[in-house]
KOLGUKOL-394234 format. One record per residue (C-alpha): residue number from 1; y, z, x. Coordinates in nm, 3 decimals. Each point is the difference from the previous one (the first is absolute). Last residue first. Layout:
BEGIN
R  resi       py       pz       px
R   NUM        Y        Z        X
...
This chain:
BEGIN
R  resi       py       pz       px
R   389   -3.844    0.755   -0.060
R   388    0.223    0.227    0.223
R   387   -0.128   -0.155    0.313
R   386    0.126   -0.343   -0.112
R   385    0.349    0.135   -0.103
R   384    0.041    0.155    0.350
R   383   -0.107   -0.318    0.175
R   382    0.246   -0.210   -0.216
R   381    0.302    0.212    0.103
R   380    0.170    0.207   -0.268
R   379    0.337   -0.109   -0.102
R   378    0.381    0.081    0.032
R   377    0.151   -0.355   -0.004
R   376    0.227   -0.012   -0.310
R   375    0.133    0.343    0.073
R   374    0.091   -0.091    0.349
R   373    0.208   -0.313   -0.109
R   372    0.170    0.215   -0.258
R   371    0.106    0.237    0.266
R   370    0.118   -0.277    0.228
R   369    0.231   -0.138   -0.280
R   368    0.117    0.352   -0.087
R   367    0.108    0.061    0.350
R   366    0.194   -0.329    0.006
R   365    0.180    0.083   -0.330
R   364    0.072    0.354    0.120
R   363    0.168   -0.134    0.323
R   362    0.210   -0.231   -0.208
R   361    0.093    0.280   -0.259
R   360    0.119    0.257    0.238
R   359    0.126    0.316   -0.179
R   358   -0.046   -0.126   -0.352
R   357   -0.354   -0.103    0.055
R   356   -0.081    0.334    0.160
R   355   -0.100   -0.025    0.368
R   354   -0.371   -0.044    0.021
R   353   -0.322    0.203    0.034
R   352   -0.297   -0.192   -0.150
R   351   -0.326    0.178   -0.060
R   350   -0.354   -0.146   -0.066
R   349   -0.262    0.269   -0.099
R   348   -0.340   -0.165    0.000
R   347   -0.286    0.164   -0.176
R   346   -0.348   -0.064    0.115
R   345   -0.350   -0.024   -0.123
R   344    0.034   -0.359   -0.147
R   343    0.378   -0.070   -0.004
R   342    0.239    0.216   -0.191
R   341    0.374   -0.059    0.069
R   340    0.285    0.255   -0.002
R   339    0.355   -0.138    0.064
R   338    0.282    0.212    0.111
R   337    0.351   -0.137    0.039
R   336    0.254    0.235    0.164
R   335    0.355   -0.094   -0.037
R   334    0.267    0.134    0.231
R   333    0.336    0.173   -0.020
R   332    0.222    0.130    0.284
R   331    0.270    0.241   -0.100
R   330   -0.245    0.299   -0.004
R   329   -0.019   -0.009    0.381
R   328   -0.255    0.171    0.207
R   327   -0.269    0.044   -0.267
R   326    0.026   -0.356   -0.103
R   325   -0.060   -0.055   -0.372
R   324   -0.226   -0.269   -0.141
R   323    0.027   -0.094   -0.369
R   322   -0.329   -0.115   -0.134
R   321   -0.179   -0.319   -0.111
R   320   -0.341    0.004   -0.160
R   319   -0.280   -0.264    0.033
R   318   -0.335   -0.012   -0.168
R   317   -0.342   -0.126    0.084
R   316   -0.337   -0.067   -0.153
R   315   -0.325   -0.169    0.116
R   314    0.176   -0.187    0.285
R   313   -0.228   -0.286    0.115
R   312    0.224   -0.263   -0.145
R   311    0.265    0.096    0.252
R   310    0.299    0.173   -0.150
R   309    0.318   -0.147   -0.164
R   308    0.314    0.213   -0.076
R   307    0.134   -0.033   -0.360
R   306   -0.105    0.342   -0.150
R   305    0.280    0.211    0.173
R   304    0.080    0.354   -0.080
R   303    0.359    0.094    0.042
R   302    0.246    0.235    0.176
R   301   -0.214    0.302    0.029
R   300    0.194    0.296    0.140
R   299   -0.023    0.117    0.350
R   298   -0.239   -0.052    0.295
R   297    0.138    0.186    0.309
R   296    0.040   -0.190    0.329
R   295    0.025    0.172    0.346
R   294   -0.311   -0.153    0.155
R   293   -0.199    0.330   -0.079
R   292    0.115   -0.031   -0.352
R   291   -0.170   -0.335   -0.006
R   290   -0.330    0.153    0.092
R   289    0.031    0.277   -0.252
R   288    0.078   -0.265   -0.277
R   287   -0.328   -0.173    0.090
R   286   -0.197    0.311   -0.022
R   285    0.173    0.082   -0.338
R   284   -0.100   -0.345   -0.115
R   283   -0.370    0.074    0.112
R   282    0.019    0.310   -0.209
R   281    0.117   -0.207   -0.300
R   280   -0.293   -0.237    0.064
R   279   -0.243    0.297   -0.058
R   278   -0.333    0.051    0.142
R   277    0.026   -0.265    0.280
R   276   -0.257    0.058    0.278
R   275   -0.268   -0.247   -0.146
R   274    0.267   -0.251   -0.098
R   273    0.055   -0.069    0.372
R   272    0.357   -0.035    0.097
R   271    0.177   -0.305    0.151
R   270    0.370    0.086    0.065
R   269    0.226   -0.312    0.050
R   268    0.363    0.075    0.115
R   267    0.285   -0.255   -0.038
R   266    0.311    0.066    0.186
R   265    0.361   -0.111   -0.003
R   264    0.314   -0.070    0.197
R   263   -0.100    0.179    0.323
R   262    0.269   -0.068    0.260
R   261   -0.105   -0.167    0.322
R   260    0.324    0.152    0.188
R   259    0.032   -0.296    0.241
R   258   -0.054   -0.273   -0.262
R   257   -0.262   -0.112   -0.260
R   256   -0.024    0.202   -0.313
R   255   -0.338    0.161   -0.041
R   254   -0.186   -0.040   -0.323
R   253   -0.296    0.218    0.063
R   252   -0.363   -0.025   -0.091
R   251   -0.226    0.315   -0.039
R   250   -0.353    0.066   -0.007
R   249   -0.215    0.296   -0.118
R   248   -0.372    0.079   -0.026
R   247   -0.161    0.284   -0.196
R   246   -0.360    0.022   -0.086
R   245   -0.102   -0.229    0.285
R   244    0.068    0.297    0.224
R   243    0.189    0.063    0.329
R   242    0.173   -0.331    0.005
R   241    0.303    0.011    0.231
R   240    0.328   -0.106   -0.164
R   239    0.106   -0.355   -0.040
R   238    0.336   -0.169    0.060
R   237    0.087   -0.349   -0.106
R   236    0.333   -0.177    0.071
R   235    0.148   -0.211   -0.274
R   234    0.112   -0.365    0.077
R   233   -0.369   -0.117   -0.044
R   232    0.011    0.066   -0.377
R   231   -0.286    0.235   -0.118
R   230   -0.367   -0.044   -0.096
R   229   -0.243    0.274   -0.113
R   228   -0.341    0.092    0.109
R   227   -0.318    0.195   -0.096
R   226   -0.322    0.145    0.127
R   225   -0.072   -0.172    0.338
R   224    0.244    0.235    0.180
R   223    0.312    0.012   -0.228
R   222    0.108   -0.354    0.083
R   221    0.373   -0.111    0.032
R   220    0.014   -0.381   -0.070
R   219    0.329   -0.178    0.109
R   218    0.197   -0.212   -0.235
R   217    0.244   -0.296    0.083
R   216    0.319    0.008   -0.187
R   215    0.090   -0.200   -0.307
R   214   -0.351   -0.030   -0.142
R   213   -0.003   -0.329   -0.182
R   212   -0.016   -0.135   -0.365
R   211    0.145   -0.360   -0.023
R   210    0.153   -0.159   -0.302
R   209    0.058   -0.377    0.041
R   208    0.245   -0.128   -0.262
R   207    0.234    0.294    0.006
R   206    0.157   -0.017   -0.348
R   205    0.363    0.030   -0.148
R   204   -0.019   -0.075   -0.368
R   203    0.116    0.334   -0.115
R   202    0.294   -0.025    0.237
R   201    0.120   -0.296   -0.208
R   200    0.009    0.190   -0.323
R   199    0.210    0.269    0.155
R   198    0.244   -0.257    0.157
R   197    0.017   -0.189   -0.329
R   196    0.092    0.323   -0.192
R   195    0.229    0.150    0.288
R   194    0.231   -0.303    0.044
R   193    0.290    0.098   -0.239
R   192   -0.047    0.362    0.046
R   191    0.004   -0.036    0.372
R   190    0.306   -0.225    0.044
R   189    0.260    0.276    0.049
R   188   -0.248    0.188    0.216
R   187   -0.024   -0.285    0.264
R   186   -0.373   -0.102    0.002
R   185   -0.280    0.030    0.255
R   184   -0.339   -0.123   -0.131
R   183   -0.270    0.129    0.244
R   182   -0.360   -0.083    0.101
R   181   -0.128    0.221    0.281
R   180   -0.333   -0.085    0.172
R   179   -0.157    0.280    0.210
R   178   -0.264   -0.158    0.228
R   177   -0.323    0.149    0.136
R   176   -0.209   -0.153   -0.277
R   175    0.243   -0.067   -0.289
R   174    0.218    0.303   -0.082
R   173    0.232   -0.066   -0.284
R   172    0.366    0.109   -0.062
R   171    0.167   -0.130   -0.307
R   170    0.372    0.001   -0.031
R   169    0.300   -0.004   -0.248
R   168    0.318    0.080    0.203
R   167    0.335    0.077   -0.155
R   166    0.306   -0.039    0.223
R   165    0.329    0.185    0.024
R   164    0.284   -0.152    0.200
R   163    0.224    0.234    0.202
R   162   -0.112   -0.120    0.347
R   161   -0.376    0.045   -0.102
R   160   -0.106    0.224   -0.284
R   159   -0.359    0.044   -0.115
R   158   -0.199    0.013   -0.324
R   157   -0.374    0.013   -0.067
R   156   -0.251   -0.143   -0.238
R   155   -0.359    0.022    0.114
R   154   -0.340   -0.166    0.001
R   153   -0.343    0.124    0.136
R   152   -0.298   -0.174    0.152
R   151   -0.285    0.127    0.230
R   150   -0.082    0.333   -0.155
R   149    0.016   -0.183   -0.333
R   148    0.253   -0.135   -0.260
R   147    0.270    0.280   -0.002
R   146    0.347   -0.088   -0.115
R   145    0.269    0.231    0.132
R   144    0.351    0.051   -0.128
R   143    0.371    0.071    0.096
R   142   -0.037    0.066    0.373
R   141    0.334    0.039    0.181
R   140   -0.005   -0.155    0.354
R   139    0.071    0.178    0.323
R   138   -0.196   -0.244    0.220
R   137   -0.248    0.250    0.114
R   136   -0.045    0.131   -0.356
R   135   -0.077   -0.342   -0.166
R   134   -0.243   -0.112    0.291
R   133   -0.179    0.338   -0.016
R   132   -0.029   -0.024   -0.371
R   131   -0.132   -0.355    0.044
R   130   -0.266    0.104    0.257
R   129   -0.120    0.292   -0.201
R   128   -0.037   -0.211   -0.305
R   127   -0.173   -0.276    0.175
R   126   -0.255    0.243    0.126
R   125   -0.026    0.083    0.374
R   124   -0.243   -0.027    0.303
R   123    0.196   -0.068    0.305
R   122    0.136   -0.275    0.204
R   121    0.103   -0.254   -0.265
R   120    0.134   -0.340    0.095
R   119    0.305   -0.089   -0.205
R   118    0.093   -0.278   -0.242
R   117    0.290   -0.122   -0.187
R   116    0.077   -0.204   -0.313
R   115    0.369   -0.025   -0.132
R   114    0.123   -0.109   -0.332
R   113    0.365   -0.034   -0.006
R   112    0.320    0.069   -0.214
R   111    0.306   -0.181    0.101
R   110    0.298    0.203    0.098
R   109    0.257    0.082   -0.269
R   108    0.302   -0.140   -0.194
R   107   -0.008   -0.364    0.095
R   106   -0.372   -0.100   -0.045
R   105   -0.253   -0.201    0.194
R   104   -0.346   -0.072   -0.149
R   103   -0.266    0.264    0.056
R   102   -0.150    0.016    0.348
R   101   -0.358   -0.022    0.142
R   100   -0.156    0.150    0.315
R    99   -0.346    0.011    0.129
R    98   -0.173    0.144    0.310
R    97    0.267    0.243    0.121
R    96   -0.134    0.266    0.241
R    95    0.006    0.375   -0.057
R    94    0.045    0.176    0.324
R    93   -0.219    0.263    0.180
R    92   -0.355   -0.129   -0.015
R    91    0.110   -0.379    0.052
R    90   -0.154   -0.312   -0.133
R    89    0.164   -0.283    0.187
R    88    0.170   -0.293   -0.166
R    87    0.251   -0.221    0.168
R    86   -0.010   -0.280   -0.258
R    85    0.214    0.176   -0.268
R    84    0.295   -0.248    0.038
R    83    0.314    0.052   -0.184
R    82    0.249   -0.267   -0.076
R    81   -0.159   -0.150   -0.312
R    80   -0.035    0.319   -0.170
R    79   -0.307    0.019   -0.241
R    78    0.073   -0.080   -0.373
R    77    0.041    0.181   -0.323
R    76    0.096   -0.282   -0.254
R    75   -0.265    0.112   -0.259
R    74   -0.113    0.369    0.033
R    73   -0.297    0.054    0.228
R    72   -0.373    0.016   -0.119
R    71   -0.199    0.147    0.287
R    70   -0.286   -0.095    0.231
R    69   -0.123    0.144    0.320
R    68   -0.161   -0.084    0.331
R    67    0.066    0.268    0.253
R    66   -0.366    0.060    0.075
R    65   -0.039   -0.381    0.059
R    64    0.225    0.001    0.294
R    63    0.113   -0.367    0.027
R    62    0.364    0.107    0.074
R    61    0.057    0.091   -0.356
R    60   -0.268   -0.103   -0.237
R    59    0.192   -0.104   -0.309
R    58    0.007   -0.016   -0.376
R    57    0.306   -0.033   -0.222
R    56   -0.038   -0.039   -0.382
R    55    0.322   -0.072   -0.187
R    54    0.221    0.202   -0.234
R    53    0.213   -0.040   -0.297
R    52   -0.250   -0.201   -0.212
R    51   -0.271    0.249    0.102
R    50    0.208    0.288   -0.107
R    49    0.088   -0.167   -0.340
R    48   -0.363   -0.066   -0.068
R    47   -0.108    0.364    0.101
R    46    0.252    0.167   -0.231
R    45    0.243    0.211    0.217
R    44   -0.044    0.379   -0.013
R    43    0.317    0.221    0.037
R    42   -0.060    0.248    0.282
R    41   -0.180    0.341    0.014
R    40    0.084    0.237    0.280
R    39   -0.271    0.074    0.261
R    38   -0.124    0.355   -0.003
R    37    0.093    0.261    0.243
R    36   -0.295    0.236    0.074
R    35   -0.033   -0.041    0.385
R    34    0.377    0.019    0.042
R    33    0.025    0.346   -0.165
R    32   -0.254    0.144    0.261
R    31    0.210   -0.143    0.276
R    30    0.336    0.143   -0.112
R    29    0.267   -0.261   -0.021
R    28    0.240   -0.174    0.240
R    27    0.230    0.276    0.109
R    26   -0.299    0.226    0.052
R    25   -0.174   -0.271    0.203
R    24    0.299   -0.036    0.226
R    23    0.025    0.384    0.043
R    22   -0.376    0.009    0.079
R    21    0.025   -0.257    0.267
R    20    0.234    0.118    0.278
R    19    0.050    0.369   -0.069
R    18   -0.371    0.064   -0.086
R    17   -0.119   -0.225    0.278
R    16    0.099    0.254    0.263
R    15   -0.157    0.292   -0.187
R    14   -0.299   -0.218   -0.058
R    13   -0.058   -0.071    0.356
R    12    0.067    0.352    0.140
R    11   -0.226    0.161   -0.242
R    10   -0.290   -0.261    0.034
R     9   -0.001    0.121    0.360
R     8   -0.218    0.275   -0.141
R     7   -0.279   -0.241   -0.050
R     6    0.033   -0.118    0.356
R     5   -0.037    0.356    0.121
R     4   -0.312    0.038   -0.215
R     3   -0.130   -0.335    0.130
R     2    0.026    0.105    0.375
R     1    0.252   -0.196    0.211
């Protein structure tokens, strides 16, 4: 199936997903609102009192040093005596329990618990994107986010199970190729009483052996012997014939596995000689014309981003995010991310085409992760740099 046809299959996919997932997300909260939701403030406990009312727990679950952690837990919180966590296997589809502690028993409600879980990551993501996906998939209601870094984020959310409401204070942290999720889960009628010490406790949670790792293996795509970029190996590359070194194009596609091989996202990299560029706005018009030929019209500017990372060779770069409208169906909404990078005697126009984050958040997250990977790895080859000196 040709790529243009695959691109148009977006229509059927998004239309089907709209009734399944967008309605659920709308009932939860709008995606853009979730990203800006601040963590509520809790009553502070003096440090000496907190230390008197808690104890330091440190462990390396299952001998895996990258799961080793420490935290100060409230006094009298103990692991269950009748539950064994010895059958540990890191899964890419299900969160696995690696630690569990309960508050003392009580008559009028279930016990509160501290739970530590882990998951094997398959694709590039940020902790924030992963946690929002986790909250939306499970139908939780987000009350606040606390941002530490791309690899670590905290949240406060609420859910209902069998008529009982629970409040959850969590931290999600990426360590290597693992997602580690630490959570306090508290019956709502005990939340106000336990919130101060739980909030203080979560501030002491620490992964003891931090590891930076590329989640997915990368493949290098060369532009002859001039330049290159890297992309996740699960994406399918497609190059166009090179007729001139003044203008070279390559595309990678996120193609969903299955009988229909639906196109879920696309990143296009255009390498253009600075000697033929009179005006960047004219080049943008050229880019828009190519997208229009694919059935996509660039609409209003959504935002300009200054937080994306580029390779150290990049002399300057910027990223704008636009609305994308399908010429065949104005119900379907997309986002078009355009980054312009200047390297030596070339401009690179790096374009992401993805379903709108509010149409299909999970696909959007994966596409954005791949896009960030490409941006960080667009560079000139050493031979081209040497010949330019």
